[in-house]
Structures are given as structure tokens and as C-alpha cells.
OpenMM code with the backbone's topology and positions (N, CA, C; nanometers):
from openmm import Vec3, app, unit

residues = "MET PRO LEU THR THR ASN ARG TRP PRO VAL LEU THR PRO GLY SER LYS LEU LEU ARG THR ALA PRO CYS PRO GLY GLY ILE ASP ARG ARG LEU THR GLY ARG ARG GLU ALA LEU PRO LEU PHE LEU ALA PHE THR TYR ASP TYR ASN ASP TRP ILE ALA THR VAL ASP LYS GLY ILE THR ASP GLU GLY ILE TYR ALA TYR ARG GLU SER ARG VAL PRO GLY ALA GLY TRP SER ALA HIS SER GLY GLY VAL ALA LEU ASP ILE ASN TRP SER LYS GLU GLY ALA GLN ASN SER ALA ASN GLY LYS LYS PHE PHE ALA VAL PRO GLU HIS ALA LYS SER VAL ASP TRP LEU LYS GLU LEU TYR GLY PHE GLU TRP GLY GLY ASP TRP ASP ASN TYR LEU ASP TYR MET HIS TRP GLN LEU PRO THR GLY SER ASN VAL ALA TRP VAL GLU ALA ARG ILE ARG LYS LEU GLY ILE THR PRO ALA GLY VAL ARG TYR LYS ASP ALA LYS GLY LYS ARG LEU ALA GLU PRO ARG GLY LEU ALA ALA".split()
positions = [
    Vec3(-0.3769, 1.9686, 1.7753),
    Vec3(-0.2669, 1.9231, 1.6922),
    Vec3(-0.2809, 1.9844, 1.5525),
    Vec3(-0.1762, 2.0492, 1.5032),
    Vec3(-0.1851, 2.1081, 1.3688),
    Vec3(-0.1934, 2.0003, 1.2609),
    Vec3(-0.2571, 2.0369, 1.1500),
    Vec3(-0.2727, 1.9462, 1.0371),
    Vec3(-0.1971, 1.9987, 0.9160),
    Vec3(-0.1598, 1.9065, 0.8277),
    Vec3(-0.0927, 1.9420, 0.7031),
    Vec3(-0.1954, 1.9929, 0.6016),
    Vec3(-0.1475, 2.0410, 0.4894),
    Vec3(-0.2367, 2.0892, 0.3839),
    Vec3(-0.3289, 1.9801, 0.3311),
    Vec3(-0.2888, 1.8535, 0.3435),
    Vec3(-0.3762, 1.7441, 0.2996),
    Vec3(-0.4454, 1.6750, 0.4183),
    Vec3(-0.4487, 1.7451, 0.5328),
    Vec3(-0.5295, 1.7087, 0.6501),
    Vec3(-0.4756, 1.5908, 0.7319),
    Vec3(-0.3445, 1.5702, 0.7319),
    Vec3(-0.2806, 1.4706, 0.8174),
    Vec3(-0.2159, 1.5423, 0.9353),
    Vec3(-0.2026, 1.4756, 1.0509),
    Vec3(-0.1357, 1.5386, 1.1652),
    Vec3(0.0114, 1.5686, 1.1353),
    Vec3(0.0567, 1.6840, 1.1787),
    Vec3(0.1982, 1.7204, 1.1680),
    Vec3(0.2761, 1.6342, 1.2670),
    Vec3(0.3888, 1.5798, 1.2213),
    Vec3(0.4745, 1.4982, 1.3071),
    Vec3(0.6017, 1.5757, 1.3398),
    Vec3(0.6376, 1.5808, 1.4666),
    Vec3(0.7599, 1.6495, 1.5057),
    Vec3(0.8795, 1.5575, 1.4819),
    Vec3(0.9975, 1.6151, 1.4608),
    Vec3(1.1160, 1.5319, 1.4399),
    Vec3(1.1320, 1.4311, 1.5544),
    Vec3(1.1663, 1.3088, 1.5187),
    Vec3(1.1838, 1.2034, 1.6174),
    Vec3(1.0561, 1.1300, 1.6548),
    Vec3(0.9442, 1.1659, 1.5929),
    Vec3(0.8163, 1.1008, 1.6218),
    Vec3(0.8269, 0.9500, 1.6010),
    Vec3(0.7604, 0.8748, 1.6872),
    Vec3(0.7578, 0.7288, 1.6744),
    Vec3(0.6753, 0.6842, 1.5535),
    Vec3(0.6032, 0.7769, 1.4912),
    Vec3(0.5267, 0.7442, 1.3709),
    Vec3(0.6110, 0.7530, 1.2435),
    Vec3(0.7382, 0.7955, 1.2555),
    Vec3(0.8285, 0.8030, 1.1403),
    Vec3(0.9139, 0.6770, 1.1332),
    Vec3(0.9421, 0.6362, 1.0107),
    Vec3(1.0263, 0.5191, 0.9876),
    Vec3(1.1129, 0.5464, 0.8653),
    Vec3(1.2318, 0.4878, 0.8626),
    Vec3(1.3232, 0.5000, 0.7495),
    Vec3(1.3472, 0.3620, 0.6916),
    Vec3(1.3459, 0.3525, 0.5579),
    Vec3(1.3692, 0.2240, 0.4915),
    Vec3(1.4319, 0.2482, 0.3546),
    Vec3(1.5052, 0.1470, 0.3046),
    Vec3(1.5616, 0.1576, 0.1700),
    Vec3(1.4540, 0.1371, 0.0641),
    Vec3(1.4754, 0.1979, -0.0512),
    Vec3(1.3862, 0.1751, -0.1642),
    Vec3(1.4072, 0.0329, -0.2156),
    Vec3(1.3027, -0.0283, -0.2699),
    Vec3(1.3163, -0.1651, -0.3211),
    Vec3(1.3870, -0.1690, -0.4557),
    Vec3(1.4214, -0.2896, -0.4968),
    Vec3(1.4746, -0.3121, -0.6310),
    Vec3(1.6150, -0.2615, -0.6529),
    Vec3(1.6910, -0.2451, -0.5469),
    Vec3(1.8292, -0.2002, -0.5617),
    Vec3(1.8449, -0.0515, -0.5866),
    Vec3(1.7390, 0.0268, -0.5710),
    Vec3(1.7493, 0.1727, -0.5852),
    Vec3(1.8270, 0.2247, -0.4647),
    Vec3(1.9317, 0.2978, -0.4902),
    Vec3(2.0230, 0.3424, -0.3853),
    Vec3(1.9714, 0.4685, -0.3153),
    Vec3(1.8594, 0.4541, -0.2466),
    Vec3(1.7996, 0.5641, -0.1703),
    Vec3(1.7319, 0.5067, -0.0473),
    Vec3(1.7340, 0.5840, 0.0616),
    Vec3(1.6591, 0.5535, 0.1829),
    Vec3(1.5629, 0.6689, 0.2052),
    Vec3(1.4395, 0.6377, 0.2398),
    Vec3(1.3385, 0.7406, 0.2602),
    Vec3(1.2815, 0.7308, 0.4011),
    Vec3(1.2477, 0.8462, 0.4584),
    Vec3(1.1848, 0.8536, 0.5896),
    Vec3(1.0463, 0.9132, 0.5715),
    Vec3(0.9463, 0.8433, 0.6235),
    Vec3(0.8088, 0.8907, 0.6133),
    Vec3(0.7221, 0.8315, 0.7214),
    Vec3(0.5963, 0.8681, 0.7209),
    Vec3(0.5008, 0.8127, 0.8174),
    Vec3(0.4960, 0.6615, 0.7988),
    Vec3(0.5100, 0.5868, 0.9072),
    Vec3(0.5297, 0.4410, 0.8985),
    Vec3(0.4206, 0.3697, 0.8207),
    Vec3(0.2943, 0.4078, 0.8377),
    Vec3(0.1868, 0.3388, 0.7663),
    Vec3(0.1937, 0.3628, 0.6155),
    Vec3(0.2370, 0.4813, 0.5750),
    Vec3(0.2390, 0.5185, 0.4334),
    Vec3(0.3713, 0.4862, 0.3638),
    Vec3(0.4773, 0.4623, 0.4400),
    Vec3(0.6093, 0.4434, 0.3795),
    Vec3(0.6120, 0.3315, 0.2752),
    Vec3(0.5530, 0.2136, 0.2985),
    Vec3(0.5570, 0.1107, 0.1935),
    Vec3(0.4948, 0.1567, 0.0619),
    Vec3(0.3904, 0.2369, 0.0691),
    Vec3(0.3259, 0.2903, -0.0504),
    Vec3(0.4217, 0.3817, -0.1277),
    Vec3(0.4916, 0.4696, -0.0544),
    Vec3(0.5875, 0.5597, -0.1191),
    Vec3(0.7097, 0.4845, -0.1721),
    Vec3(0.7524, 0.3795, -0.1041),
    Vec3(0.8650, 0.2992, -0.1528),
    Vec3(0.8294, 0.2308, -0.2844),
    Vec3(0.7103, 0.1699, -0.2897),
    Vec3(0.6654, 0.1052, -0.4136),
    Vec3(0.6501, 0.2078, -0.5254),
    Vec3(0.5952, 0.3248, -0.4918),
    Vec3(0.5793, 0.4325, -0.5897),
    Vec3(0.7158, 0.4730, -0.6472),
    Vec3(0.8152, 0.4877, -0.5600),
    Vec3(0.9489, 0.5281, -0.6040),
    Vec3(1.0054, 0.4271, -0.7035),
    Vec3(0.9853, 0.2999, -0.6762),
    Vec3(1.0307, 0.1970, -0.7701),
    Vec3(0.9605, 0.2136, -0.9054),
    Vec3(0.8282, 0.2299, -0.9026),
    Vec3(0.7542, 0.2443, -1.0285),
    Vec3(0.7918, 0.3732, -1.1017),
    Vec3(0.8123, 0.4820, -1.0280),
    Vec3(0.8557, 0.6081, -1.0897),
    Vec3(0.9897, 0.5867, -1.1591),
    Vec3(1.0810, 0.5211, -1.0905),
    Vec3(1.2137, 0.4920, -1.1446),
    Vec3(1.2026, 0.4113, -1.2739),
    Vec3(1.1086, 0.3197, -1.2775),
    Vec3(1.0918, 0.2321, -1.3926),
    Vec3(1.0138, 0.2976, -1.5060),
    Vec3(0.9148, 0.3791, -1.4742),
    Vec3(0.8235, 0.4306, -1.5755),
    Vec3(0.8510, 0.5744, -1.6188),
    Vec3(0.9131, 0.6558, -1.5319),
    Vec3(0.9301, 0.7973, -1.5674),
    Vec3(1.0768, 0.8353, -1.5812),
    Vec3(1.1538, 0.8230, -1.4751),
    Vec3(1.2948, 0.8629, -1.4813),
    Vec3(1.3730, 0.7955, -1.3701),
    Vec3(1.4997, 0.7707, -1.3964),
    Vec3(1.5878, 0.7090, -1.2985),
    Vec3(1.5961, 0.7952, -1.1737),
    Vec3(1.5832, 0.7308, -1.0599),
    Vec3(1.5800, 0.8021, -0.9325),
    Vec3(1.7178, 0.8093, -0.8669),
    Vec3(1.7985, 0.7058, -0.8752),
    Vec3(1.9173, 0.7002, -0.7906),
    Vec3(2.0495, 0.7342, -0.8590),
    Vec3(2.0460, 0.8161, -0.9586),
    Vec3(2.1703, 0.8610, -1.0221),
    Vec3(2.1993, 1.0038, -0.9768),
    Vec3(2.3232, 1.0318, -0.9433),
    Vec3(2.3598, 1.1667, -0.9018),
    Vec3(2.3255, 1.1938, -0.7570),
    Vec3(2.3014, 1.3208, -0.7283),
    Vec3(2.2758, 1.3607, -0.5900),
    Vec3(2.1432, 1.3030, -0.5400),
    Vec3(2.1322, 1.2906, -0.4080),
    Vec3(2.0054, 1.2478, -0.3500),
    Vec3(1.9103, 1.3667, -0.3552),
    Vec3(1.8067, 1.3528, -0.4339),
    Vec3(1.7080, 1.4609, -0.4481),
    Vec3(1.5670, 1.4045, -0.4409),
    Vec3(1.5489, 1.3195, -0.3394),
    Vec3(1.4191, 1.2619, -0.3094),
    Vec3(1.4003, 1.2716, -0.1586),
    Vec3(1.2787, 1.2910, -0.1156),
    Vec3(1.2534, 1.2927, 0.0273),
    Vec3(1.1049, 1.2950, 0.0571),
    Vec3(1.0704, 1.2406, 0.1746),
    Vec3(0.9311, 1.2404, 0.2192),
    Vec3(0.9157, 1.3371, 0.3364),
    Vec3(0.9729, 1.3037, 0.4502),
    Vec3(0.9493, 1.3822, 0.5711),
    Vec3(1.0382, 1.5060, 0.5776),
    Vec3(0.9769, 1.6193, 0.6074),
    Vec3(1.0478, 1.7447, 0.6345),
    Vec3(0.9563, 1.8283, 0.7241),
    Vec3(1.0030, 1.8615, 0.8412),
    Vec3(0.9235, 1.9381, 0.9374),
    Vec3(0.9292, 2.0859, 0.8975),
    Vec3(0.8278, 2.1298, 0.8216),
    Vec3(0.8261, 2.2681, 0.7737),
    Vec3(0.6872, 2.3066, 0.7254),
    Vec3(0.6681, 2.4351, 0.7134),
    Vec3(0.5443, 2.4849, 0.6548),
    Vec3(0.5517, 2.4722, 0.5033),
    Vec3(0.4357, 2.4831, 0.4401),
    Vec3(0.4278, 2.4770, 0.2951),
    Vec3(0.5068, 2.5924, 0.2341),
    Vec3(0.5584, 2.5691, 0.1149),
    Vec3(0.6291, 2.6759, 0.0428),
    Vec3(0.5298, 2.7754, -0.0192),
    Vec3(0.4022, 2.7388, -0.0212),
    Vec3(0.2985, 2.8295, -0.0702),
    Vec3(0.2591, 2.9205, 0.0465),
    Vec3(0.2822, 3.0507, 0.0335),
    Vec3(0.2534, 3.1425, 0.1455),
    Vec3(0.1099, 3.1292, 0.1965),
    Vec3(0.0979, 3.1173, 0.3284),
    Vec3(-0.0324, 3.1121, 0.3927),
    Vec3(-0.1042, 2.9783, 0.3857),
    Vec3(-0.0417, 2.8765, 0.3269),
    Vec3(-0.1086, 2.7471, 0.3101),
    Vec3(-0.1062, 2.6619, 0.4365),
    Vec3(-0.0178, 2.6925, 0.5304),
    Vec3(-0.0084, 2.6122, 0.6523),
    Vec3(0.1061, 2.5128, 0.6450),
    Vec3(0.0896, 2.4026, 0.7163),
    Vec3(0.1947, 2.3010, 0.7247),
    Vec3(0.2013, 2.2168, 0.5981),
    Vec3(0.3231, 2.1951, 0.5497),
    Vec3(0.3461, 2.1107, 0.4333),
    Vec3(0.3021, 1.9672, 0.4615),
    Vec3(0.2550, 1.8981, 0.3590),
    Vec3(0.2236, 1.7557, 0.3722),
    Vec3(0.3489, 1.6758, 0.4088),
    Vec3(0.4656, 1.7298, 0.3758),
    Vec3(0.5917, 1.6641, 0.4151),
    Vec3(0.6054, 1.6575, 0.5667),
    Vec3(0.5502, 1.7546, 0.6373),
    Vec3(0.5624, 1.7560, 0.7834),
    Vec3(0.4775, 1.6466, 0.8480),
    Vec3(0.3901, 1.5849, 0.7720),
    Vec3(0.3144, 1.4699, 0.8205),
    Vec3(0.3744, 1.3384, 0.7723),
    Vec3(0.4815, 1.3479, 0.6924),
    Vec3(0.5442, 1.2278, 0.6378),
    Vec3(0.4581, 1.1607, 0.5321),
    Vec3(0.3732, 1.2409, 0.4639),
    Vec3(0.2777, 1.1841, 0.3678),
    Vec3(0.2865, 1.2501, 0.2298),
    Vec3(0.4045, 1.3004, 0.1952),
    Vec3(0.4282, 1.3563, 0.0617),
    Vec3(0.5711, 1.3232, 0.0204),
    Vec3(0.5896, 1.2986, -0.1070),
    Vec3(0.7204, 1.2636, -0.1621),
    Vec3(0.7599, 1.3652, -0.2678),
    Vec3(0.8790, 1.4202, -0.2533),
    Vec3(0.9407, 1.4974, -0.3613),
    Vec3(1.0425, 1.4055, -0.4260),
    Vec3(1.0396, 1.3989, -0.5587),
    Vec3(1.1240, 1.3033, -0.6294),
    Vec3(1.1917, 1.3713, -0.7483),
    Vec3(1.3227, 1.3489, -0.7607),
    Vec3(1.4039, 1.4038, -0.8700),
    Vec3(1.3903, 1.5554, -0.8825),
    Vec3(1.4009, 1.6255, -0.7698),
    Vec3(1.3765, 1.7698, -0.7761),
    Vec3(1.4847, 1.8470, -0.8494),
    Vec3(1.6040, 1.7941, -0.8606),
    Vec3(1.7095, 1.8685, -0.9306),
    Vec3(1.7013, 1.8510, -1.0824),
    Vec3(1.6177, 1.7601, -1.1280),
    Vec3(1.6052, 1.7346, -1.2710),
    Vec3(1.4661, 1.7737, -1.3190),
    Vec3(1.3852, 1.6752, -1.3511),
    Vec3(1.2562, 1.7038, -1.4116),
    Vec3(1.1537, 1.7621, -1.3167),
    Vec3(1.1796, 1.7586, -1.1872),
    Vec3(1.0742, 1.7955, -1.0950),
    Vec3(1.0817, 1.9306, -1.0300),
    Vec3(1.1706, 2.0159, -1.0643),
    Vec3(1.1865, 2.1418, -0.9942),
    Vec3(1.0575, 2.2237, -0.9910),
    Vec3(1.0361, 2.2923, -0.8789),
    Vec3(0.9137, 2.3709, -0.8598),
    Vec3(0.9026, 2.4825, -0.9623),
    Vec3(0.7851, 2.4926, -1.0238),
    Vec3(0.7550, 2.5978, -1.1215),
    Vec3(0.8586, 2.6093, -1.2330),
    Vec3(0.9289, 2.5006, -1.2625),
    Vec3(1.0391, 2.5104, -1.3586),
    Vec3(0.9942, 2.4881, -1.5022),
    Vec3(1.0613, 2.5574, -1.5916),
    Vec3(1.0379, 2.5356, -1.7340),
    Vec3(1.0813, 2.3943, -1.7712),
    Vec3(1.1887, 2.3452, -1.7073),
    Vec3(1.2372, 2.2101, -1.7329),
    Vec3(1.1314, 2.1069, -1.6950),
    Vec3(1.0667, 2.1235, -1.5795),
    Vec3(0.9604, 2.0322, -1.5376),
    Vec3(0.8429, 2.0357, -1.6338),
    Vec3(0.8043, 2.1558, -1.6746),
    Vec3(0.6927, 2.1703, -1.7682),
    Vec3(0.7240, 2.0998, -1.8999),
    Vec3(0.8450, 2.1178, -1.9490),
    Vec3(0.8873, 2.0555, -2.0736),
    Vec3(0.8944, 1.9036, -2.0590),
    Vec3(0.9533, 1.8565, -1.9500),
    Vec3(0.9684, 1.7127, -1.9271),
    Vec3(0.8320, 1.6427, -1.9238),
    Vec3(0.7372, 1.6979, -1.8473),
    Vec3(0.6083, 1.6319, -1.8311),
    Vec3(0.5113, 1.6597, -1.9456),
    Vec3(0.5513, 1.7444, -2.0417),
    Vec3(0.4711, 1.7638, -2.1622),
    Vec3(0.4962, 1.6524, -2.2642),
    Vec3(0.6052, 1.5761, -2.2458),
    Vec3(0.6344, 1.4631, -2.3342),
    Vec3(0.5225, 1.3600, -2.3170),
    Vec3(0.4567, 1.3183, -2.4249),
    Vec3(0.3415, 1.2288, -2.4129),
    Vec3(0.3667, 1.1026, -2.3300),
    Vec3(0.4840, 1.0409, -2.3451),
    Vec3(0.5135, 0.9194, -2.2679),
    Vec3(0.5180, 0.9495, -2.1182),
    Vec3(0.5758, 1.0648, -2.0816),
    Vec3(0.5838, 1.1022, -1.9408),
    Vec3(0.4451, 1.1346, -1.8859),
    Vec3(0.3666, 1.2082, -1.9644),
    Vec3(0.2310, 1.2435, -1.9213),
    Vec3(0.1466, 1.1177, -1.9016),
    Vec3(0.1598, 1.0211, -1.9912),
    Vec3(0.0855, 0.8953, -1.9803),
    Vec3(0.1282, 0.8196, -1.8542),
    Vec3(0.2573, 0.8168, -1.8266),
    Vec3(0.3072, 0.7480, -1.7064),
    Vec3(0.2593, 0.8172, -1.5795),
    Vec3(0.2542, 0.9500, -1.5798),
    Vec3(0.2023, 1.0246, -1.4644),
    Vec3(0.0564, 0.9863, -1.4400),
    Vec3(-0.0233, 0.9833, -1.5458),
    Vec3(-0.1644, 0.9457, -1.5312),
    Vec3(-0.1778, 0.8049, -1.4750),
    Vec3(-0.0950, 0.7136, -1.5242),
    Vec3(-0.0985, 0.5755, -1.4766),
    Vec3(-0.0619, 0.5692, -1.3282),
    Vec3(0.0439, 0.6412, -1.2867),
    Vec3(0.0853, 0.6401, -1.1460),
    Vec3(-0.0218, 0.7024, -1.0560),
    Vec3(-0.0839, 0.8100, -1.1015),
    Vec3(-0.1915, 0.8723, -1.0219),
    Vec3(-0.3057, 0.7737, -1.0014),
    Vec3(-0.3438, 0.7029, -1.1072),
    Vec3(-0.4522, 0.6059, -1.0954),
    Vec3(-0.4124, 0.4891, -1.0051),
    Vec3(-0.2930, 0.4366, -1.0262),
    Vec3(-0.2473, 0.3200, -0.9505),
    Vec3(-0.2390, 0.3496, -0.8009),
    Vec3(-0.1761, 0.4603, -0.7661),
    Vec3(-0.1505, 0.4899, -0.6242),
    Vec3(-0.2566, 0.5787, -0.5600),
    Vec3(-0.3336, 0.6496, -0.6399),
    Vec3(-0.4349, 0.7380, -0.5835),
    Vec3(-0.3779, 0.8666, -0.5271),
    Vec3(-0.2544, 0.8994, -0.5641),
    Vec3(-0.1874, 1.0189, -0.5125),
    Vec3(-0.2338, 1.1451, -0.5840),
    Vec3(-0.2186, 1.2587, -0.5171),
    Vec3(-0.2309, 1.3897, -0.5801),
    Vec3(-0.0918, 1.4277, -0.6300),
    Vec3(-0.0873, 1.4938, -0.7451),
    Vec3(0.0401, 1.5339, -0.8051),
    Vec3(0.0464, 1.6855, -0.8145),
    Vec3(0.1579, 1.7418, -0.7709),
    Vec3(0.1775, 1.8864, -0.7741),
    Vec3(0.1781, 1.9447, -0.9140),
    Vec3(0.1973, 1.8639, -1.0158),
    Vec3(0.1915, 1.9112, -1.1536),
    Vec3(0.0498, 1.9415, -1.2001),
    Vec3(-0.0487, 1.9033, -1.1193),
    Vec3(-0.1895, 1.9324, -1.1513),
    Vec3(-0.2401, 2.0586, -1.0837),
    Vec3(-0.1615, 2.1178, -0.9963),
    Vec3(-0.2093, 2.2329, -0.9200),
    Vec3(-0.2238, 2.3544, -1.0104),
    Vec3(-0.3107, 2.4453, -0.9739),
    Vec3(-0.3422, 2.5597, -1.0588),
    Vec3(-0.2358, 2.6689, -1.0605),
    Vec3(-0.2040, 2.7232, -0.9457),
    Vec3(-0.1185, 2.8426, -0.9419),
    Vec3(0.0267, 2.8154, -0.9072),
    Vec3(0.0554, 2.6979, -0.8591),
    Vec3(0.1906, 2.6673, -0.8135),
    Vec3(0.2245, 2.5262, -0.8573),
    Vec3(0.2822, 2.5116, -0.9742),
    Vec3(0.3158, 2.3795, -1.0254),
    Vec3(0.4377, 2.3256, -0.9513),
    Vec3(0.4222, 2.2073, -0.8962),
    Vec3(0.5279, 2.1441, -0.8160),
    Vec3(0.5462, 2.0027, -0.8703),
    Vec3(0.6137, 1.9923, -0.9845),
    Vec3(0.6238, 1.8683, -1.0601),
    Vec3(0.6860, 1.7531, -0.9810),
    Vec3(0.7703, 1.7835, -0.8864),
    Vec3(0.8377, 1.6798, -0.8091),
    Vec3(0.7502, 1.6243, -0.6976),
    Vec3(0.6361, 1.6851, -0.6695),
    Vec3(0.5578, 1.6582, -0.5495),
    Vec3(0.4427, 1.5604, -0.5725),
    Vec3(0.4406, 1.4554, -0.4902),
    Vec3(0.3338, 1.3548, -0.4894),
    Vec3(0.2900, 1.3397, -0.3451),
    Vec3(0.1595, 1.3386, -0.3191),
    Vec3(0.1135, 1.3278, -0.1807),
    Vec3(-0.0126, 1.2429, -0.1704),
    Vec3(-0.0352, 1.1931, -0.0482),
    Vec3(-0.1594, 1.1220, -0.0224),
    Vec3(-0.2735, 1.2199, -0.0451),
    Vec3(-0.3873, 1.1715, -0.0941),
    Vec3(-0.4962, 1.2637, -0.1253),
    Vec3(-0.5507, 1.3342, -0.0019),
    Vec3(-0.5946, 1.4561, -0.0219),
    Vec3(-0.6553, 1.5340, 0.0856),
    Vec3(-0.7750, 1.4580, 0.1407),
    Vec3(-0.7782, 1.4462, 0.2730),
    Vec3(-0.8871, 1.3754, 0.3383),
    Vec3(-0.8642, 1.2263, 0.3543),
    Vec3(-0.7535, 1.1734, 0.3011),
    Vec3(-0.7241, 1.0314, 0.3211),
    Vec3(-0.6847, 1.0101, 0.4673),
    Vec3(-0.6776, 0.8852, 0.5075),
    Vec3(-0.6401, 0.8531, 0.6458),
    Vec3(-0.5674, 0.7192, 0.6470),
    Vec3(-0.5333, 0.6716, 0.7664),
    Vec3(-0.4591, 0.5461, 0.7778),
    Vec3(-0.5378, 0.4307, 0.7153),
    Vec3(-0.6691, 0.4264, 0.7355),
    Vec3(-0.7505, 0.3193, 0.6764),
    Vec3(-0.7416, 0.3222, 0.5237),
    Vec3(-0.7422, 0.4420, 0.4643),
    Vec3(-0.7291, 0.4547, 0.3185),
    Vec3(-0.5944, 0.3979, 0.2739),
    Vec3(-0.4871, 0.4352, 0.3455),
    Vec3(-0.3517, 0.3882, 0.3119),
    Vec3(-0.3458, 0.2357, 0.3213),
    Vec3(-0.3958, 0.1816, 0.4301),
    Vec3(-0.3926, 0.0365, 0.4485),
    Vec3(-0.4722, -0.0361, 0.3410),
    Vec3(-0.5857, 0.0193, 0.3018),
    Vec3(-0.6671, -0.0415, 0.1957),
    Vec3(-0.5920, -0.0381, 0.0622),
    Vec3(-0.5254, 0.0722, 0.0316),
    Vec3(-0.4501, 0.0846, -0.0937),
    Vec3(-0.3334, -0.0144, -0.0944),
    Vec3(-0.2661, -0.0265, 0.0181),
    Vec3(-0.1545, -0.1214, 0.0283),
    Vec3(-0.2047, -0.2650, 0.0076),
    Vec3(-0.3171, -0.2984, 0.0682),
    Vec3(-0.3748, -0.4326, 0.0493),
    Vec3(-0.4140, -0.4549, -0.0971),
    Vec3(-0.4816, -0.3572, -0.1553),
    Vec3(-0.5275, -0.3709, -0.2938),
    Vec3(-0.4103, -0.3950, -0.3889),
    Vec3(-0.3002, -0.3231, -0.3668),
    Vec3(-0.1841, -0.3347, -0.4545),
    Vec3(-0.0885, -0.4455, -0.4104),
    Vec3(-0.1176, -0.5098, -0.2986),
    Vec3(-0.0319, -0.6187, -0.2512),
    Vec3(0.1089, -0.5720, -0.2214),
    Vec3(0.1231, -0.4594, -0.1517),
    Vec3(0.2542, -0.4021, -0.1224),
    Vec3(0.3039, -0.4545, 0.0117),
    Vec3(0.4266, -0.5040, 0.0127),
    Vec3(0.4886, -0.5540, 0.1349),
    Vec3(0.5442, -0.4366, 0.2162),
    Vec3(0.5800, -0.4582, 0.3430),
    Vec3(0.6423, -0.3513, 0.4220),
    Vec3(0.7706, -0.2961, 0.3579),
    Vec3(0.8366, -0.3762, 0.2746),
    Vec3(0.9587, -0.3318, 0.2058),
    Vec3(0.9289, -0.2556, 0.0771),
    Vec3(0.8012, -0.2397, 0.0412),
    Vec3(0.7654, -0.1631, -0.0776),
    Vec3(0.7612, -0.2429, -0.2062),
    Vec3(0.7579, -0.3745, -0.1989),
    Vec3(0.7460, -0.4588, -0.3176),
    Vec3(0.5972, -0.4751, -0.3474),
    Vec3(0.5589, -0.4491, -0.4730),
    Vec3(0.4186, -0.4527, -0.5138),
    Vec3(0.3893, -0.5818, -0.5903),
    Vec3(0.2851, -0.6547, -0.5464),
    Vec3(0.2484, -0.7822, -0.6059),
    Vec3(0.1221, -0.7775, -0.6908),
    Vec3(0.0488, -0.6649, -0.6908),
    Vec3(-0.0785, -0.6599, -0.7640),
    Vec3(-0.0869, -0.5346, -0.8509),
    Vec3(-0.1754, -0.5407, -0.9507),
    Vec3(-0.1967, -0.4259, -1.0383),
    Vec3(-0.3057, -0.3349, -0.9818),
    Vec3(-0.3458, -0.2337, -1.0577),
    Vec3(-0.4437, -0.1344, -1.0113),
    Vec3(-0.5794, -0.1955, -0.9800),
    Vec3(-0.6103, -0.3091, -1.0393),
    Vec3(-0.7385, -0.3747, -1.0136),
    Vec3(-0.7282, -0.4803, -0.9039),
    Vec3(-0.6091, -0.4946, -0.8449),
    Vec3(-0.5899, -0.5925, -0.7393),
    Vec3(-0.5565, -0.7312, -0.7917),
    Vec3(-0.5299, -0.7414, -0.9224),
    Vec3(-0.4953, -0.8706, -0.9827),
    Vec3(-0.3465, -0.8988, -0.9616),
    Vec3(-0.3161, -1.0219, -0.9250),
    Vec3(-0.1775, -1.0616, -0.8985),
    Vec3(-0.0920, -1.0450, -1.0244),
    Vec3(0.0260, -0.9875, -1.0065),
    Vec3(0.1191, -0.9673, -1.1167),
    Vec3(0.1966, -1.0952, -1.1443),
    Vec3(0.2359, -1.1136, -1.2691),
    Vec3(0.3167, -1.2302, -1.3051),
    Vec3(0.4537, -1.2200, -1.2390),
    Vec3(0.5032, -1.0978, -1.2271),
    Vec3(0.6338, -1.0741, -1.1637),
    Vec3(0.6217, -0.9561, -1.0698),
    Vec3(0.6550, -0.9737, -0.9422),
    Vec3(0.6436, -0.8626, -0.8462),
    Vec3(0.7272, -0.7424, -0.8885),
    Vec3(0.6770, -0.6220, -0.8571),
    Vec3(0.7458, -0.4969, -0.8918),
    Vec3(0.8282, -0.4510, -0.7737),
    Vec3(0.9589, -0.4550, -0.7868),
    Vec3(1.0446, -0.4014, -0.6827),
    Vec3(1.1395, -0.5017, -0.6226),
    Vec3(1.1353, -0.6257, -0.6687),
    Vec3(1.2325, -0.7232, -0.6181),
    Vec3(1.3676, -0.6923, -0.6804),
    Vec3(1.4724, -0.7036, -0.6012),
    Vec3(1.6070, -0.6777, -0.6517),
    Vec3(1.6422, -0.7795, -0.7594),
    Vec3(1.7121, -0.7330, -0.8610),
    Vec3(1.7503, -0.8209, -0.9711),
    Vec3(1.8605, -0.9162, -0.9299),
] * unit.nanometer
topology = app.Topology()
chain = topology.addChain("A")
for resn in residues:
    res = topology.addResidue(resn, chain)
    for name in ("N", "CA", "C"):
        topology.addAtom(name, app.Element.getBySymbol(name[0]), res)
């Protein structure tokens, strides 16, 4: 079975391991991803929307699952083909190798929020890559597995709908993140 660049199994279209669900908190987007990881990406999308930039305005430019090879020549299968990577706001601040993305994420508030999201979720961010900056790209860390995902979901108190009840230290939040207003 082929593996993605972050070492997850590639899923073929229609796989029973894929699931589609709406984003929490009234965000007008539905995402399809690997079923075990989808709640993590849903909660992340809510926090990104709240901390970095609005997600659901304009065209739909977010996605998790895409059955394809990496856009980096010779890298193999994209993490998207395993349903374990999220591209978010690609037409705005996140475009690949874009001057706009570089400028957007150079803003101190945005950079601080990116650091916070990386710590909270444990994701790898394409804006940290050396030769191919992919500002819109967030993925499960290389070498992670279903047990890692389940542990992160438990630690953050994330429901199957992507509502987060705990902070980065596992402490219960005064108000859950992602409940519809």
C-alpha cells in the first residue's frame, strides 16, 4: 500500500475511511477527510477562522482529501491523498509560494497565531518548509498514526463534530470552542 509524504496510507476515492462533515460554529463549509482525523481538522478550522482569518467568505477554498501526488516533484503521494492534510484559504493568504502569503504571515499577530495553532494541534505547517512554502497547508505530523490522533482529540476534548472543550494543557475551557452562536 502506498504511503503519503507524512507516512499515512493513501486512500482511494470512495474509501470507507473517508467521512464528510460540516465545520462547527456555523462556518459554511463541509470537509472530507480521514474519519479518525476529521474532528481534529474541523476544530482546527474553527480556531483558524477565529484566530487567523475568516474561512467561509467567498469561494470555497478549503479542503482535506484529494487523491493526488504531491505538487513537489518526486515527493510521492500528497498527504491530502491520505485525508490527513488541510489546505485553508488558498485563494487569499495561503497561496503556494505566494508573496501575498509571505506578507500575510509576516504580520506579528498572524505569526503568533500560527505558532499557537501548531502547538495546540501538533500539526506541521507548510509555511515552515525550506524550499517550497505552502502557507495554506496544515498536516498531521510525519510519523503520526491513529493512536496519536485519538490521543490529541482526547487531550483537547474534541467531539466528533469538531467542538473543542479543552486547552493545550488538557484543561477544561470556560466556553467550548466551536459551538454555534
